[in-house]
C-alpha positions as CSV (number, residue, x, y, z in Angstrom):
1,M,6.3,8.3,-8.9
2,G,9.7,8.4,-10.2
3,F,12.5,5.0,-10.0
4,Y,10.3,2.9,-7.5
5,S,7.0,3.0,-9.5
6,D,8.6,3.0,-12.9
7,V,11.7,0.7,-12.5
8,I,11.6,-1.4,-8.9
9,L,8.5,-2.1,-8.4
10,P,7.1,-3.4,-11.7
11,K,10.5,-6.3,-11.4
12,L,9.1,-7.3,-8.2
13,C,5.9,-8.1,-10.2
14,D,5.1,-10.6,-12.9
15,L,6.2,-8.9,-15.9
16,S,2.5,-9.4,-17.3
17,M,0.7,-8.6,-14.6
18,R,2.0,-5.4,-13.0
19,N,-0.3,-2.8,-15.1
20,E,-2.9,-4.7,-13.5
21,R,-1.8,-4.7,-10.3
22,L,-0.9,-1.2,-10.4
23,H,-4.2,-0.1,-12.1
24,P,-6.5,-0.1,-9.4
25,Y,-4.2,2.5,-7.2
26,R,-3.6,4.7,-9.9
27,E,-7.2,5.0,-11.1
28,R,-8.6,5.7,-7.2
29,V,-5.7,8.2,-6.9
30,I,-5.7,9.9,-10.2
31,G,-9.2,9.8,-10.2
32,A,-9.8,12.1,-7.1
33,A,-7.9,15.0,-8.8
34,E,-9.3,18.4,-9.5
35,G,-8.7,21.6,-10.4
36,R,-5.4,22.8,-11.3
37,V,-3.1,19.5,-10.4
38,L,0.7,19.7,-9.4
39,E,2.1,16.0,-10.0
40,I,5.2,15.5,-8.0
41,G,7.6,13.1,-10.0
42,V,6.1,12.6,-13.0
43,G,8.4,10.0,-14.3
44,S,7.9,8.7,-17.2
45,G,4.4,10.0,-17.5
46,L,2.7,6.6,-16.2
47,N,0.0,8.6,-14.6
48,L,-1.1,10.7,-17.3
49,P,-3.6,8.5,-18.9
50,F,-5.7,8.5,-15.7
51,Y,-6.5,12.0,-15.3
52,H,-10.3,12.9,-15.6
53,P,-11.9,16.2,-17.3
54,A,-12.5,17.6,-13.9
55,V,-8.7,18.2,-14.1
56,R,-8.4,21.7,-15.5
57,E,-4.1,21.4,-16.0
58,I,-1.7,19.4,-15.1
59,L,1.6,20.5,-14.0
60,A,4.4,17.8,-14.2
61,L,7.3,18.4,-11.9
62,E,10.4,15.9,-12.2
63,P,14.5,16.4,-11.7
64,A,15.3,13.7,-14.3
65,P,15.7,15.4,-18.1
66,S,16.0,11.8,-19.2
67,L,12.1,10.9,-17.5
68,L,10.8,13.9,-18.5
69,A,11.4,13.5,-22.0
70,M,9.5,10.4,-22.0
71,A,7.0,11.6,-20.3
72,R,6.5,14.3,-23.0
73,R,5.7,11.4,-25.6
74,V,2.7,9.9,-23.2
75,P,-0.5,10.2,-24.7
76,H,-2.7,12.4,-22.2
77,P,-6.4,13.5,-21.6
78,G,-6.8,16.7,-23.6
79,M,-6.0,19.3,-20.9
80,P,-2.9,21.4,-20.6
81,V,0.1,19.5,-19.4
82,S,3.2,21.9,-18.4
83,F,6.4,19.5,-17.4
84,I,8.6,21.0,-15.3
85,E,12.1,20.4,-14.7
86,A,12.6,20.9,-10.6
87,S,12.9,19.3,-7.5
88,A,10.0,18.7,-4.9
89,E,12.5,20.3,-2.2
90,S,11.9,23.4,-3.8
91,I,8.8,23.6,-6.1
92,P,9.2,26.6,-8.4
93,L,5.3,27.8,-7.9
94,D,3.6,30.0,-6.2
95,D,1.9,30.1,-2.6
96,G,-1.6,28.5,-2.5
97,S,-1.6,28.2,-6.5
98,V,-2.8,24.7,-7.2
99,D,-6.3,22.5,-5.7
100,T,-4.3,19.2,-5.9
101,V,-1.1,17.8,-5.1
102,V,-0.8,13.7,-6.5
103,T,2.1,11.8,-5.5
104,T,2.4,7.9,-6.3
105,W,5.2,5.9,-5.4
106,T,7.6,9.2,-5.1
107,L,8.2,10.0,-1.3
108,C,10.2,6.9,-1.3
109,T,13.3,8.5,-3.4
110,I,12.9,12.0,-2.8
111,P,16.1,12.6,-0.3
112,Q,14.5,15.7,1.8
113,A,11.3,14.2,1.8
114,T,9.8,16.0,4.4
115,S,11.4,19.1,3.2
116,A,9.2,17.9,-0.1
117,L,6.0,17.8,2.2
118,A,6.7,21.5,3.5
119,E,6.6,22.4,-0.2
120,M,3.7,20.6,-1.3
121,R,1.5,22.0,1.5
122,R,3.0,25.3,1.0
123,V,1.8,25.5,-3.0
124,L,-1.8,23.9,-2.1
125,K,-4.7,26.3,-1.6
126,P,-6.0,26.3,2.0
127,E,-8.8,24.4,0.9
128,G,-6.8,22.1,-1.9
129,K,-6.2,18.2,-1.0
130,L,-2.9,16.0,-1.3
131,L,-3.7,12.6,-3.1
132,F,-1.0,9.6,-2.0
133,V,0.1,5.9,-2.4
134,E,2.9,5.1,-1.3
135,H,5.0,2.2,-0.3
136,G,6.7,2.2,3.4
137,L,7.0,1.0,7.1
138,S,5.1,-1.7,7.9
139,P,3.4,-2.3,11.1
140,D,4.7,-6.0,11.5
141,R,8.0,-5.9,13.6
142,G,9.1,-9.0,11.5
143,V,8.7,-7.1,8.2
144,R,10.0,-3.8,9.8
145,W,13.4,-5.7,10.6
146,W,14.0,-6.4,7.3
147,Q,13.0,-3.2,5.7
148,N,16.0,-1.4,8.5
149,R,18.4,-3.8,7.5
150,L,17.7,-3.6,4.0
151,T,17.5,-0.1,3.0
152,P,20.7,1.1,3.5
153,V,21.8,-1.3,1.0
154,W,18.6,-1.1,-1.0
155,R,19.0,2.9,-1.1
156,R,22.4,2.5,-3.4
157,I,20.9,-0.2,-5.4
158,S,17.5,1.3,-6.2
159,G,17.9,5.1,-6.9
160,G,17.3,6.1,-3.0
161,C,14.8,4.0,-2.2
162,H,13.9,3.6,1.1
163,L,11.6,0.9,2.2
164,N,11.4,2.1,5.6
165,R,9.7,5.2,5.9
166,P,6.6,6.1,7.7
167,I,4.4,7.4,5.6
168,R,1.7,8.5,7.5
169,S,3.5,10.2,10.3
170,M,5.6,12.2,7.8
171,I,2.6,13.6,6.0
172,E,0.6,14.6,9.3
173,G,4.2,15.8,10.8
174,E,4.3,18.6,7.6
175,G,1.0,20.2,8.7
176,F,-1.5,18.0,7.2
177,R,-4.5,16.4,8.2
178,I,-5.4,12.5,6.8
179,D,-9.0,12.4,5.6
180,R,-9.0,8.9,4.6
181,I,-6.4,6.4,4.5
182,E,-5.9,2.7,3.8
183,T,-3.2,0.6,4.0
184,G,-2.3,-3.0,3.4
185,Y,0.4,-5.5,1.4
186,M,0.6,-5.8,-2.3
187,P,1.8,-8.8,-4.0
188,G,5.1,-8.6,-3.9
189,P,8.0,-9.4,-1.4
190,K,6.3,-8.0,2.0
191,P,9.4,-5.6,2.8
192,M,8.7,-3.6,-0.6
193,T,5.2,-3.6,-1.0
194,F,3.2,-2.5,2.2
195,M,1.0,0.3,1.0
196,Y,-0.5,3.5,2.3
197,E,-3.3,4.9,-0.1
198,G,-4.9,8.2,0.8
199,S,-6.0,11.6,0.9
200,A,-5.1,14.6,3.3
201,R,-5.7,18.3,3.6
202,P,-3.5,21.4,5.3
203,K,-4.3,22.0,8.7
C-alpha cells in the first residue's frame, strides 16, 4: 500500500468519493486472503478492517516507522496482527511460512520490486497465493507515452512511485503463475489509474 494508496491516489480522486472508489478493490483482494497472511507495505493500515475470519494471523510489513505507528491504531478484526518494520526486499520470515501474500498499490514504490517479488515467492508455501491490486503500465500507446514521460519527475515528488511498471510481466518473471487477472482504468487521470487486479501462485 504505502505512499501511493495512502497519499497520492486519494488526492487524484474527489475526497468524498475516494473510499467508495477504492473499497471494491480492497474488498475483493483482502476478502480472498486466508490462513497466515503477509501484507506487503501495510502503510497506515487501511486494509486491516477488510480481513475476514478465514485469516488466522496477519503479518503487517512496513519499512516506515511513522506509518507503522498509524497502522497500530487502526481497529481490525479479532485476529493476531504482528507489525514488522522491514523492507519487502528482505522479508524476515522463513521459507514457505505464509499462506497468502497481499500487495495493494505497493509495487510501484518498492525500489527493487523484482527482488521483493522473489522474496514474496520465497516465503509463500508451495500451495500459497499472491493477491494483488496495483497500478502500472497501460496497454494504450498514448497513455504509455505519458507514463514514461512523467515517471522520472513523478518519482521525485511522490515517494518513488513509478507510473510505468509492467505489473503482470514482473510477477510472472519472478516465478509466479497468474491464476486470475483483471485490468482497466479506474476514475482519474489515465497515466495514474490503469489497474491490475488478480491472484498468482508459485510455479
